[in-house]
C-alpha positions in Angstrom: 0.0 0.0 0.0 1.2 3.5 -0.9 -0.8 6.7 -1.0 -0.5 10.4 -0.6 -3.1 12.6 1.1 -3.1 16.1 2.5 -2.5 16.4 6.3 -5.6 18.3 7.2 -7.9 15.9 5.3 -6.2 12.9 6.9 -6.3 14.5 10.4 -10.0 15.3 10.0 -10.8 11.7 8.9 -8.9 10.2 11.9 -10.7 12.5 14.3 -14.0 11.3 13.0 -13.4 7.5 13.2 -11.3 7.4 16.4 -14.4 8.3 18.4 -15.6 4.8 17.9 -12.3 3.1 18.9 -12.4 1.2 22.2 -10.6 3.0 25.0 -10.0 -0.3 26.8 -10.5 -3.8 25.4 -9.3 -7.3 25.8 -8.8 -7.3 22.0 -5.7 -5.1 21.1 -6.9 -4.6 17.5 -9.9 -2.7 18.8 -7.5 0.1 19.7 -6.6 0.4 16.1 -8.0 2.2 13.0 -8.4 0.3 9.8 -6.9 1.9 6.6 -7.9 0.6 3.2 -6.5 2.3 0.0 -8.4 1.4 -3.2 -9.5 3.1 -6.4 -8.3 6.6 -5.4 -10.0 6.4 -2.0 -8.7 6.0 1.5 -11.2 4.4 3.8 -10.8 4.8 7.6 -12.8 2.7 10.1 -13.0 2.3 13.8 -15.2 0.2 16.1 -15.7 -1.0 19.7 -18.0 -3.8 18.5 -21.1 -1.7 19.5 -20.6 1.4 17.5 -18.6 1.6 14.2 -17.6 4.6 12.1 -16.4 4.5 8.5 -15.1 7.5 6.6 -14.0 7.8 3.0 -11.6 10.4 1.6 -10.0 11.0 -1.8 -6.3 10.2 -2.0 -3.6 9.6 -4.6 -3.3 5.8 -4.3 -0.1 4.4 -6.0 -0.4 0.9 -4.6 -3.6 -0.5 -3.2 -3.6 -2.3 0.2 -4.8 -2.3 3.8 -3.5 -2.3 7.3 -4.6 -1.4 10.9 -2.7 1.2 13.0 -3.0 2.2 16.7 -5.5 5.0 16.7 -4.1 7.2 19.4 -0.5 7.1 18.1 -1.7 7.7 14.5 -3.8 10.6 15.7 -1.0 12.2 17.7 1.6 11.8 14.9 -0.6 13.1 12.0 -2.1 15.9 14.2 1.4 17.3 14.7 2.6 17.1 11.1 2.7 20.3 9.0 -0.2 21.0 6.7 1.3 19.4 3.6 1.0 16.2 1.6 1.5 13.0 3.7 2.7 9.8 2.1 2.0 6.4 3.7 4.0 3.4 2.6 3.2 -0.1 3.9 5.8 -2.8 4.3 3.5 -5.8 3.9 6.1 -8.2 5.5 6.4 -6.3 8.8 3.0 -4.5 8.7 4.9 -1.3 9.3 3.7 2.0 7.8 6.2 4.7 7.0 4.6 8.2 7.3 6.5 10.9 5.5 5.6 14.6 5.5 8.1 17.3 4.7 11.2 16.7 6.8 9.4 14.2 9.1 9.4 10.5 8.9 7.7 8.1 11.3 7.4 4.3 11.3 4.3 2.8 13.0 3.8 -1.0 13.4 0.3 -2.3 12.8 -1.7 -5.5 12.4 -3.0 -7.2 9.3 -6.3 -5.8 8.0 -7.8 -9.3 7.8 -7.8 -9.4 11.6 -10.1 -6.3 12.0 -13.8 -7.0 12.8 -16.1 -6.4 9.8 -18.2 -3.2 10.0 -21.6 -3.2 8.2 -22.2 -0.6 5.6 -25.3 1.0 4.1 -25.6 -0.9 0.8 -29.3 -0.1 0.2 -29.3 3.7 0.6 -32.3 4.0 -1.7 -34.4 2.4 1.0 -33.3 4.9 3.7 -35.1 7.6 5.5 -33.4 11.0 5.2 -33.5 14.0 7.5 -32.3 17.5 7.4 -28.8 17.3 9.0 -29.0 20.7 10.8 -32.4 19.7 12.2 -31.1 16.3 13.3 -28.1 18.0 15.0 -30.4 20.3 16.9 -32.6 17.4 18.0 -29.7 15.4 19.2 -28.1 18.4 21.0 -31.3 18.9 23.0 -32.0 15.2 23.8 -29.0 12.9 24.0 -27.6 14.4 27.2 -30.7 13.2 29.1 -30.1 9.5 28.5 -29.2 7.4 31.5 -25.9 5.7 32.3 -27.2 2.8 34.5 -26.5 -0.4 32.7 -29.1 -2.2 34.8 -31.8 -0.4 32.8 -30.3 -0.7 29.3 -33.3 0.9 27.5 -32.7 4.2 29.3 -29.1 4.3 28.1 -30.5 4.8 24.6 -32.3 7.5 22.7 -35.7 6.6 21.3 -36.3 7.4 17.6 -40.0 7.3 17.1 -40.9 7.4 13.4 -44.5 8.1 12.6 -46.1 9.2 9.3 -44.4 12.5 8.6 -42.6 13.1 11.9 -39.6 12.0 13.9 -39.5 12.2 17.6 -36.3 11.8 19.7 -36.7 11.1 23.4 -34.3 10.3 26.2 -34.9 9.8 30.0 -32.9 8.6 33.0 -35.7 8.3 35.5 -35.3 11.9 36.9 -35.6 13.9 33.7 -36.9 13.7 30.1 -36.0 15.4 26.9 -37.9 15.3 23.7 -37.8 16.9 20.2 -40.2 16.4 17.3 -39.7 17.6 13.8 -41.3 16.9 10.4 -39.4 14.5 8.0 -40.0 16.7 5.0 -40.9 13.8 2.8 -43.8 11.3 2.9 -43.2 7.9 4.5 -45.2 4.9 5.4 -42.6 3.7 8.0 -43.8 3.6 11.6 -41.3 2.3 14.1 -39.7 2.8 17.6 -35.9 2.3 17.6 -33.8 2.6 20.8 -30.3 3.6 19.8 -27.3 3.7 22.2 -26.7 7.3 23.3 -23.0 7.1 22.4 -23.9 6.3 18.8 -26.5 9.1 18.7 -24.0 11.7 20.0 -21.5 10.7 17.2 -24.3 11.1 14.7 -25.0 14.6 16.2 -21.4 15.6 15.7 -21.4 14.4 12.1 -24.8 16.0 11.4 -23.6 19.4 12.8 -20.8 19.4 10.2 -23.2 18.5 7.4 -25.3 21.1 5.4 -27.5 18.7 3.5 -29.3 15.6 4.6 -28.4 12.5 6.7 -29.8 9.1 6.0 -30.8 6.2 8.2 -31.4 2.6 7.3 -31.9 -0.5 9.5 -30.4 -4.0 8.9 -32.8 -6.7 7.5 -33.2 -8.2 11.0 -33.8 -4.8 12.7 -30.8 -5.5 15.0 -28.6 -2.7 13.7 -29.0 0.9 12.4 -26.8 2.8 10.0 -26.7 6.6 9.7 -24.8 8.0 6.7 -23.8 11.1 4.9 -21.9 11.3 1.6 -18.5 10.4 3.2 -19.3 9.0 6.6 -21.3 6.1 8.1 -22.1 5.3 11.7 -23.4 1.8 12.6 -24.7 0.7 15.9 -26.7 -2.2 17.4 -30.2 -1.4 18.6 -31.2 -1.8 22.2 -33.8 -4.5 22.9 -36.7 -3.4 25.1 -39.7 -1.1 25.1 -39.0 2.6 25.9 -41.2 4.0 28.7 -44.4 5.7 27.8 -42.7 9.2 28.2 -45.7 11.1 26.9 -47.6 10.1 30.1 -45.3 12.0 32.4 -45.3 15.3 30.5 -47.5 17.7 32.6 -50.5 18.9 30.7 -51.3 21.8 33.1 -49.4 24.5 34.9 -50.2 27.2 37.5 -47.1 29.3 36.9 -45.5 30.2 33.6 -42.2 32.1 33.4 -40.5 33.5 30.2 -36.9 34.4 30.9 -33.6 35.2 29.2 -31.6 32.0 28.8 -28.1 33.5 29.3 -29.2 35.4 32.5 -30.8 32.3 34.0 -27.8 30.2 33.0 -25.5 32.5 34.8 -27.7 32.6 38.0 -27.9 28.8 38.0 -24.1 28.4 37.6 -23.5 30.8 40.5 -26.0 29.0 42.7 -24.5 25.6 41.8 -21.3 26.5 43.6 -23.2 26.3 46.8 -25.0 23.0 46.4 -24.3 19.4 45.4 -27.7 19.0 43.9 -30.8 21.3 44.4 -31.3 24.9 43.6 -34.4 26.8 44.5 -36.4 28.7 41.9 -38.9 31.2 43.3 -41.2 32.8 40.7 -43.1 36.0 41.5 -45.7 37.2 39.0 -46.0 40.7 37.6 -48.2 41.8 40.5 -45.4 40.8 42.9 -42.5 42.3 40.9 -42.1 39.9 37.9 -38.9 38.3 39.0 -37.4 34.8 39.4 -35.1 34.2 42.3 -32.4 31.4 42.0 -30.8 30.4 45.3 -28.8 27.7 47.0 -27.1 27.3 50.3 -24.6 25.0 52.0 -24.1 25.3 55.7 -20.4 24.6 55.6 -19.7 26.9 52.6 -22.3 29.7 52.4 -25.1 30.7 50.1 -26.0 32.5 46.9 -29.1 34.3 45.6 -29.7 35.9 42.2 -32.8 37.6 41.0 -33.7 38.1 37.3 -36.5 40.2 35.8 -38.8 38.0 33.8 -42.3 37.7 32.5 -44.3 35.6 34.9 -48.0 34.7 34.7 -50.2 32.8 37.1 -49.6 32.0 40.7 -46.4 32.5 42.7 -44.2 29.4 42.3 -41.5 27.7 44.2 -39.6 24.5 43.2 -36.3 22.9 43.8 -34.5 21.3 40.8 -31.2 19.5 40.2 -28.7 22.3 39.3 -26.9 20.1 36.8 -30.1 19.1 34.9 -31.2 22.7 34.6 -27.8 23.9 33.4 -27.6 21.2 30.8 -31.0 22.1 29.4 -30.1 25.8 29.2 -26.8 25.0 27.5 -28.6 22.9 24.9 -31.7 24.8 23.8 -30.0 27.4 21.6 -32.7 30.1 22.0 -32.4 33.5 23.6 -35.4 32.8 25.9 -36.9 29.8 27.6 -40.2 29.0 29.2 -40.5 27.4 32.7 -43.9 25.9 33.6 -44.6 24.6 37.1 -47.7 23.4 38.9 -46.5 22.8 42.5 -43.3 22.1 44.4 -44.1 18.4 44.2 -44.9 18.3 40.4 -42.4 18.1 37.5 -41.1 21.3 35.9 -41.3 21.8 32.2 -38.7 23.8 30.3 -39.2 24.8 26.7 -37.1 26.8 24.3 -38.9 30.0 23.2 -38.6 31.3 19.7 -39.4 30.7 16.1 -39.0 27.0 15.2 -38.4 25.9 18.8 -39.3 22.3 19.1 -37.7 20.8 22.3 -39.3 20.0 25.6 -37.6 19.1 28.9 -39.2 17.7 32.1 -37.3 17.7 35.3 -38.5 15.9 38.5 -38.6 18.1 41.6 -36.4 17.7 44.7 -37.2 18.4 48.3 -37.2 22.0 49.4 -34.9 22.8 52.3 
């Protein structure tokens, strides 16, 4: 194998696929990236056996071939080379690749490509559903962070993709909070399905979608055990999680007694300051216009001190008081992407709803209350 490719193109490709490489594994080859040079294309692939990422780039291929190289070492070396053409030459006897760029030469030992686990690819792209990549990126940004991390409840470690006629809904929950986002598909479809996809895969799809201007496709394997997302140059494949996702719509409050419209950045700053004085709960006290039209964010820790911040806001309904997990509120405010948010509460014992406010805002977040001290 011998090929030449520009450093910045090569570096970008490595950065994409190394996100799927196993950090720790009993199989040393899973710490590697697969490189395949053929027909003027360099293919890079990485997998941890649950999520796989494949990326294709144009290259000047002199001799076709394939090899695997340690992902971290390859990333470190290529990332520190000058932005100039990089030539890779494989010694097929020793499975060593010489990387030459300008005045730099590096030799990295790899494994034979045949040892690398196969990664499925989207062969029937014509059967795929496609979505607006920017819309998908926004949906994932507002939902994926709410997925759980408790492996004893596997279905909550994933993100639900609910496909109905004309719409896609993403939902994630960890038992203490819920995030949802619904948007129109933009094309007719007869497909109706609920797919639970590991949150790690969904986050990788979000990163790729955020860098894509067009559309992103999704296709399932014939046995509905795997899902593949793809753009023109990149594919992400993942297993699907078995199990039924909870009936999340049932826990979304349908009524509220207090509604607050507030500047996102101002509230975010107040929440951050208050979080320094608590491990968990912050208090949000909402006074309607007849009482000043302000929301007060506070927290206290007997061994550290306390903090209180007040923000002018548009509040309708009854006075409200609720305690919420500071981390959960901060993550919502960091994800919504709008200048204002709406907070709706019914009582100190009922869930709070936070929605982005603005044209095209589609997300919804539910946070369970905590005890008020």
